C-alpha positions in Angstrom: -17.3 -15.4 0.1 -13.8 -14.4 1.1 -11.0 -16.6 -0.1 -9.8 -19.2 2.3 -6.7 -18.3 4.3 -3.9 -20.8 4.5 -3.6 -23.2 7.3 -1.2 -25.7 6.1 2.6 -26.0 5.9 2.6 -26.0 2.0 1.6 -22.3 1.9 4.4 -20.3 0.2 4.0 -16.5 0.7 4.7 -14.3 -2.4 8.0 -12.8 -1.3 9.4 -16.1 -0.1 8.4 -17.6 -3.4 10.7 -15.1 -5.1 13.4 -15.1 -2.4 13.8 -18.9 -2.2 13.5 -19.5 -5.9 16.5 -21.2 -7.5 17.3 -18.1 -9.5 17.6 -15.9 -6.4 19.4 -18.5 -4.2 22.1 -18.7 -6.9 22.9 -15.1 -6.3 24.5 -16.0 -3.0 27.6 -17.7 -4.3 28.7 -19.5 -1.0 25.3 -21.1 -0.5 24.9 -21.8 -4.2 28.3 -23.6 -4.2 27.3 -25.7 -1.2 24.0 -26.7 -2.8 25.7 -27.7 -6.1 28.1 -29.9 -4.2 25.3 -31.5 -2.2 23.3 -32.1 -5.3 26.3 -34.0 -6.7 27.0 -35.8 -3.5 24.6 -35.7 -0.6 27.3 -37.2 1.7 29.8 -34.3 1.1 30.4 -33.3 4.8 32.4 -30.2 3.9 29.6 -29.0 1.7 27.0 -29.7 4.4 29.1 -27.7 6.9 29.2 -24.8 4.4 25.4 -25.1 3.9 24.9 -25.0 7.7 26.9 -21.8 7.9 25.5 -19.9 5.0 21.9 -20.9 4.9 21.1 -19.1 8.3 22.7 -16.0 6.8 20.5 -16.3 3.8 17.4 -16.7 5.9 18.0 -13.5 7.9 18.8 -11.6 4.7 22.2 -10.4 6.1 24.1 -11.6 3.0 22.3 -9.2 0.6 21.4 -6.3 2.8 23.1 -2.9 2.7 20.9 -1.7 5.6 22.7 1.0 7.6 21.4 -0.2 10.9 19.0 2.6 11.6 15.4 1.5 12.5 12.6 4.1 12.4 9.3 3.8 14.2 7.5 4.6 10.9 8.6 4.6 7.3 6.3 6.3 4.9 6.5 4.7 1.4 5.3 6.3 -1.8 5.2 9.9 -0.5 6.2 11.8 -3.6 2.6 12.9 -4.6 -0.5 14.2 -3.0 -0.9 11.5 -0.4 2.7 12.1 0.6 1.8 15.8 1.1 -1.1 14.8 3.3 1.0 12.5 5.5 3.8 15.1 5.9 1.2 17.9 6.7 -0.4 15.7 9.4 3.0 15.0 10.9 3.8 18.8 11.0 0.4 19.9 12.2 -0.5 17.1 14.7 1.8 14.2 15.4 5.0 16.1 16.0 3.2 18.6 18.3 0.6 16.4 20.1 1.6 12.8 20.1 2.3 11.8 23.7 5.4 9.7 22.8 8.4 10.8 20.9 8.9 8.8 17.6 11.2 8.6 14.7 10.3 8.4 11.0 11.7 8.3 7.5 10.3 8.7 4.0 10.8 6.3 1.1 9.9 6.0 -2.6 10.8 4.5 -5.9 12.4 7.8 -6.9 14.1 9.4 -3.9 14.6 12.8 -5.5 10.9 13.4 -5.8 10.4 12.5 -2.2 13.2 14.8 -1.2 11.7 17.7 -3.1 8.4 17.3 -1.2 10.3 16.9 2.1 12.4 20.0 1.4 9.3 22.1 0.6 7.4 21.1 3.7 10.1 20.7 6.3 12.7 23.3 5.2 14.0 25.3 8.2 12.7 22.8 10.8 14.5 20.2 12.8 13.1 17.5 10.4 14.5 19.1 7.2 17.0 16.2 6.9 14.6 13.4 7.5 16.1 10.3 5.8 14.8 9.3 2.4 15.1 5.7 1.4 14.8 4.0 -2.0 12.6 1.0 -2.7 11.4 -0.6 -5.9 9.5 -3.8 -6.3 11.9 -4.6 -9.2 14.7 -4.8 -6.7 14.0 -7.3 -3.9 17.2 -6.2 -2.1 15.8 -2.7 -1.7 12.5 -4.1 -0.3 14.5 -6.0 2.3 16.5 -2.9 3.3 13.5 -0.7 3.6 11.5 -3.2 5.7 14.6 -3.7 7.9 14.5 0.0 8.6 11.0 0.1 9.9 8.8 -0.9 12.8 5.7 0.1 10.8 5.4 0.9 7.1 2.7 3.2 5.9 2.3 2.5 2.1 0.5 5.2 0.2 1.5 4.2 -3.3 -1.6 3.3 -5.1 -3.6 2.1 -7.0 -2.6 -0.9 -5.0 -4.2 -3.3 -7.5 -1.5 -2.3 -10.0 1.4 -2.9 -7.7 3.2 -5.9 -6.2 2.5 -4.7 -2.8 2.0 -8.1 -1.4 5.8 -8.6 -1.8 6.4 -5.8 0.6 3.7 -7.2 3.0 5.2 -10.6 3.0 8.6 -9.2 3.7 7.1 -7.3 6.6 5.6 -10.5 8.0 8.9 -12.3 7.6 10.7 -9.7 9.7 7.9 -9.0 12.2 7.3 -5.5 10.8 3.8 -4.0 10.8 2.1 -2.6 7.7 -0.7 -0.1 7.0 -2.1 1.4 3.8 -4.9 3.7 2.8 -6.6 1.5 0.2 -10.2 1.7 -0.6 -10.0 -1.2 -3.1 -11.9 -4.3 -2.4 -9.9 -6.3 -4.9 -6.6 -5.4 -3.2 -7.9 -6.2 0.3 -9.1 -9.5 -1.0 -5.8 -10.3 -2.7 -3.9 -10.1 0.6 -6.3 -12.1 2.7 -4.4 -15.4 2.2 -1.6 -13.8 4.2 -3.8 -13.6 7.4 -2.8 -16.8 9.2 0.9 -16.3 8.2 0.8 -12.8 9.8 -0.9 -14.2 12.9 1.8 -16.8 13.3 4.5 -14.2 12.9 3.0 -11.6 15.1 2.7 -9.0 12.4 -0.2 -6.6 11.9 -1.3 -6.1 8.3 -3.9 -3.3 8.1 -5.1 -2.3 4.7 -7.6 0.5 4.5 -6.3 2.5 7.5 -8.1 5.6 6.1 -11.2 7.6 6.8 -13.0 5.2 4.5 -12.6 1.8 6.2 -11.7 3.5 9.4 -14.3 5.8 10.9 -17.6 3.9 10.1 -16.1 0.6 11.4 -14.7 2.3 14.5 -18.1 3.8 15.2 -19.7 0.3 15.0 -17.0 -1.0 17.3 -17.8 1.6 19.9 -21.5 1.1 19.6 -21.1 -2.7 20.1 -18.9 -2.1 23.1 -21.5 0.2 24.7 -24.3 -2.4 23.9 -22.3 -5.1 25.6 -21.3 -3.0 28.6 -24.7 -1.4 29.3 -27.2 -4.0 28.0 -25.3 -7.2 27.7 -26.5 -7.5 24.1 -25.2 -7.7 20.6 -26.0 -5.3 17.8 -28.7 -6.2 15.3 -28.7 -3.2 13.0 -26.4 -0.2 12.4 -26.7 2.6 9.9 -23.9 5.1 9.2 -24.9 8.5 7.8 -22.1 10.4 6.0 -22.3 14.2 5.9 -20.0 17.1 5.3 -19.8 20.7 4.5 -17.6 23.7 3.8 -15.2 23.8 0.8 -15.6 20.1 0.0 -13.0 19.0 -2.5 -13.6 16.7 -5.4 -11.6 13.5 -5.8 -7.8 13.8 -6.1 -6.1 12.5 -9.2 -4.9 9.4 -7.4 -8.5 8.6 -6.2 -9.9 9.0 -9.7 -7.1 6.7 -11.1 -7.9 4.1 -8.5 -11.7 4.2 -9.3 -10.8 3.9 -13.0 -8.6 0.9 -12.3 -11.4 -0.9 -10.5 -14.0 0.1 -13.2 -11.7 -1.4 -15.8 -11.6 -4.7 -14.1 -12.9 -7.8 -15.9 -16.2 -9.5 -15.3 -14.8 -11.5 -12.4 -13.5 -8.4 -10.7 -16.8 -6.6 -11.1 -18.8 -9.6 -9.8 -16.5 -9.9 -6.8 -16.9 -6.2 -6.0 -20.6 -6.6 -6.2 -20.6 -9.3 -3.5 -21.7 -7.8 -0.2 -19.5 -10.3 1.5 -16.5 -10.0 -0.7 -14.3 -9.8 2.4 -16.1 -12.3 4.5 -18.7 -12.1 7.3 -21.5 -13.9 5.5 -24.9 -14.0 7.3 -27.3 -16.3 5.5 -31.0 -15.7 5.0 -33.2 -17.9 7.0 -36.9 -18.7 7.2 -39.1 -18.3 10.3 -38.0 -21.8 11.4 -34.3 -21.0 11.2 -33.7 -23.0 8.0 -31.4 -21.4 5.5 -32.7 -20.3 2.2 -30.7 -21.6 -0.8 -30.2 -21.0 -4.5 -29.8 -24.0 -6.7 -27.9 -23.4 -9.9 -29.7 -24.8 -13.0 -27.8 -27.5 -14.8 -25.2 -28.1 -12.1 -27.2 -28.5 -8.9 -24.7 -26.2 -7.1 -26.3 -25.0 -3.8 -25.4 -21.7 -2.3 -27.1 -20.0 0.7 -28.9 -16.8 -0.1 -27.8 -13.3 1.0 -30.4 -11.6 3.1 -32.4 -9.0 1.3 -31.6 -6.4 4.0 -27.8 -6.8 3.2 -28.1 -6.2 -0.6 -26.3 -3.2 -2.1 -29.6 -2.2 -3.8 -30.8 -0.9 -0.5 -28.1 1.9 -0.6 -28.6 2.8 -4.3 -31.8 4.9 -4.1 -33.1 8.0 -2.4 -35.2 6.9 0.5 -36.4 8.4 3.8 -35.4 7.0 7.2 -38.8 7.7 8.8 -37.5 6.7 12.3 -34.7 9.3 12.3 -36.3 11.8 9.9 -33.4 11.7 7.4 -33.5 11.7 3.6 -30.6 9.6 2.3 -28.9 8.5 -0.9 -25.9 6.7 -2.2 -22.5 7.4 -0.7 -19.3 6.7 -2.7 -17.8 4.6 0.1 -21.0 2.7 1.0 -19.9 -0.2 -1.2 -16.5 -0.4 0.6 -17.3 0.4 4.2 -20.1 -2.2 4.3 -17.5 -4.9 3.3 -15.1 -3.7 6.0 -17.7 -3.8 8.8 -18.7 -7.3 7.8 -15.1 -8.5 7.8 -14.6 -6.9 11.2 -17.7 -8.7 12.5 -16.3 -12.0 11.2 -12.8 -11.4 12.6 -14.1 -10.5 16.1 -16.2 -13.6 16.1 -13.5 -15.9 14.8 -10.6 -14.5 16.8 -12.2 -13.3 20.0 -15.7 -14.9 20.1 -17.1 -11.3 20.5 -18.7 -10.2 17.2 -20.6 -6.9 16.8 -23.6 -9.1 16.3 -24.2 -12.6 14.9 -27.1 -11.3 12.8 -25.7 -7.8 12.2 -27.1 -5.7 9.4 -25.0 -2.7 8.4 -25.8 0.0 5.8 -24.2 3.3 4.9 -25.7 6.4 3.2 -25.1 10.0 2.4 -27.3 12.5 4.1 -29.2 14.5 1.4 -29.3 18.3 1.9 -32.7 20.0 1.4 -31.5 21.9 -1.7 -30.6 18.6 -3.4 -34.1 17.1 -2.7 -35.8 20.3 -4.0 -33.6 20.1 -7.1 -34.5 16.5 -7.6 -38.2 17.2 -7.3 -37.9 20.1 -9.8 -36.1 17.8 -12.2 -38.9 15.3 -12.0 -36.9 12.8 -10.0 -38.4 10.6 -7.3 -37.3 8.6 -4.4 -36.0 5.9 -6.6 -33.3 7.6 -8.7 -30.6 10.2 -8.3 -27.6 8.3 -9.3 -24.7 9.2 -7.1 -26.6 11.5 -4.9 -24.5 12.7 -2.0 -21.5 10.8 -3.2 -19.3 13.7 -2.4 -19.9 13.6 1.3 -16.7 12.6 2.9 -14.7 12.8 -0.4 -11.0 11.9 -0.1 -11.7 9.0 2.2 -9.1 6.7 0.8 -8.0 5.2 -2.5 -11.0 4.4 -4.5 -14.4 3.3 -3.1 -16.0 -0.1 -3.0 -16.9 -0.4 -6.7 -20.7 -0.2 -6.5 -20.9 3.6 -6.8 -23.4 5.0 -9.3 -21.3 7.8 -10.7 -19.0 6.8 -13.5 -15.4 7.9 -13.4 -15.6 9.7 -16.7 -18.7 11.6 -15.6 -17.1 12.5 -12.3 -14.0 13.8 -14.1 -16.1 15.9 -16.5 -18.0 17.4 -13.6 -14.8 18.2 -11.7 -13.3 19.8 -14.8 -16.4 21.9 -15.2 -16.0 23.2 -11.7 -12.2 23.7 -12.1 -11.6 21.1 -9.4 -10.0 18.4 -11.5 -6.5 17.2 -10.5 -4.1 14.9 -12.3 -2.4 11.9 -10.8 -0.4 12.8 -7.7 -2.2 16.1 -7.3 -5.0 17.4 -5.0 -6.2 20.5 -3.3 -3.9 22.2 -0.8 -5.2 22.0 2.7 -5.4 25.8 2.9 -8.3 25.6 0.4 -10.1 23.2 2.6 -9.9 25.2 5.8 -13.6 25.2 6.5 -14.3 21.7 5.2 -15.6 19.1 7.5 -16.8 15.5 7.2 -18.9 13.5 9.7 -19.9 10.0 10.3 -23.2 9.7 12.3 -24.0 6.2 13.5 -27.3 4.8 14.8 -27.3 1.3 16.2 -30.0 -1.0 17.6 -29.5 -4.0 19.8 -31.3 -7.3 19.5 -33.9 -6.2 22.0 -34.4 -2.7 20.6 -32.1 -0.5 22.6 -30.8 2.4 20.5 -27.3 3.8 20.6 -25.9 6.8 18.7 -22.4 8.1 18.3 -20.6 10.4 15.8 -17.2 11.6 14.6 -16.7 15.0 13.0 -13.3 15.7 11.5 -11.7 18.0 9.0 -11.8 17.2 5.2 -11.7 13.6 4.2 -8.1 13.8 2.9 -6.7 15.0 6.2 -8.8 12.5 8.1 -7.2 9.7 6.0 -3.8 10.8 7.1 -5.0 10.9 10.7 -6.4 7.3 10.7 -3.2 5.9 9.0 -0.8 7.6 11.3 -2.8 7.1 14.5 -3.2 3.4 13.7 0.6 3.2 13.3 1.1 4.9 16.7 -1.1 2.2 18.3 1.0 -0.6 16.7 4.2 1.0 18.0 3.2 2.2 21.5 0.0 0.3 22.4 1.0 -3.2 21.3 0.7 -4.8 24.6 -2.8 -3.5 25.2 -4.1 -4.7 21.8 -6.5 -7.6 21.9 -4.8 -9.6 19.1 -1.2 -10.2 18.2 -1.3 -10.0 14.4 -3.1 -10.9 11.2 -4.7 -9.2 8.2 -7.1 -7.0 10.2 -9.1 -3.8 10.0 -8.1 -0.8 12.0 -11.0 -1.3 14.5 -10.2 -5.0 15.1 -6.5 -4.4 15.4 -6.5 -1.4 17.6 -10.1 -0.9 18.9 -10.4 1.5 21.9 -6.7 2.4 21.7 -7.2 3.8 18.2 -10.5 5.6 19.2 -8.7 7.3 22.1 -5.8 8.4 20.0 -8.0 9.8 17.3 -10.1 11.7 19.8 -7.0 13.0 21.5 -5.6 14.1 18.2 -8.5 16.6 17.8 -11.5 14.9 16.2 -14.9 15.8 17.6 -16.6 12.7 19.1 -19.9 12.2 20.9 -21.3 9.0 22.4 -25.0 8.6 23.2 -26.2 11.3 20.8 -25.1 13.3 17.7 -23.6 16.7 17.5 -26.4 19.1 16.5 -26.4 21.1 13.2 -25.0 24.1 15.0 -21.9 22.0 15.7 -21.4 20.9 12.2 -18.1 22.6 11.5 -14.5 21.3 11.5 -12.4 20.8 14.6 -9.9 23.6 15.2 -7.2 23.9 12.5 -4.1 22.2 13.9 -1.5 24.8 12.7 
């Protein structure tokens, strides 16, 4: 179950907990003096007048801000390493050439000189070579305030997010009505910021973790299938399967992705148990008998009663090699299956709770990798059967976001050893240059079935997973800046599909991704979209 979100006045968000602490208030001497005098004498009228003057200044952060007054549409934070390189490359190749609206942007990081070095390398000689670089560190709340004041949307690519104090930045965003996106693939991180949901709703701020290819494309595909089911059949979805496929010079995991996976793998028993919960981010659908009664588990010794997860929703269904006889596809585990399933279930819950329009009240969603023929033949030759093949197909769609859901079968050490053997291992902050991935493609092929059996297909085919992560993050931000009035909701801790829906789908398609509704692209069309040079 997802943690409860706040709904009471006693909720204290994390940044405000720091900002309104006695230690921090005492840094503003005029307010501190007024408070000391009022503590000594609550009837001190002069002190009360001073308090009434200085407290509003404290509340709007003016007393401590050295903000220069410039406000950018997007501020990219943490862009000194490989993910920064991806964001800058997407800006150069796509956004600055094809985005229909002009926009402004700045870069930011804990160490500005490293961000400047990357900016200078990628934008030298262009009109953006002097793009501003801001400094922000979680150790310095004043710098957090200044950076958030400088943005309409912040894209945070500094992971692993579990190891940061990122919720301080998010809370500061909510306080100022600034929107936030990141590219996390970390269930523990997403869960950690869920308590900020109602606070963000109340303040009209969009908080969108997992605005990446993982967490983005599969859920957006389900969103579009559900829309078609409603529009054409007046029905909800009952079952959806996403098949991940890819080809060309597929890269292994970047150093940052491996570090994130290692961080999640090193979590304690509670973390691992939480990541193994199919409904870790919400959206629970209980198992029922033929009479509609809920099946329950009763804990021995305590009598604690919990409703049972349906067998069809268990992760075990995605951990083996099996054949989809209906579609004629052999399938196996996909690295992001254990993350994307949680995202889709959360979206289904949010759409039900906020808009009374879920994908389906009884929705079942599964995700697999498509297994190539040569892998199946190798498996047979090795004596493997349909029940094994740990990690089969896990590379399909690599680079989808920071991490993976936490249920993947391939251990981090084994993956690192395999990458080193191929000469594809990268350290933290490193990854393959896009020129080496020129013929790489990744696709998400969705098959959906309505309650009465109508079938719907759609697919997305993009370039390599790294580039597609930059695409989803930046196009989501464009929606928040330019499509705000058309969005169905006005804030909250949301998924990209719930927050931006058809606006995001249209922007992604217009940016160059191949999309098909009603069928799938055939094998002869399995190649990347044109290179956006």
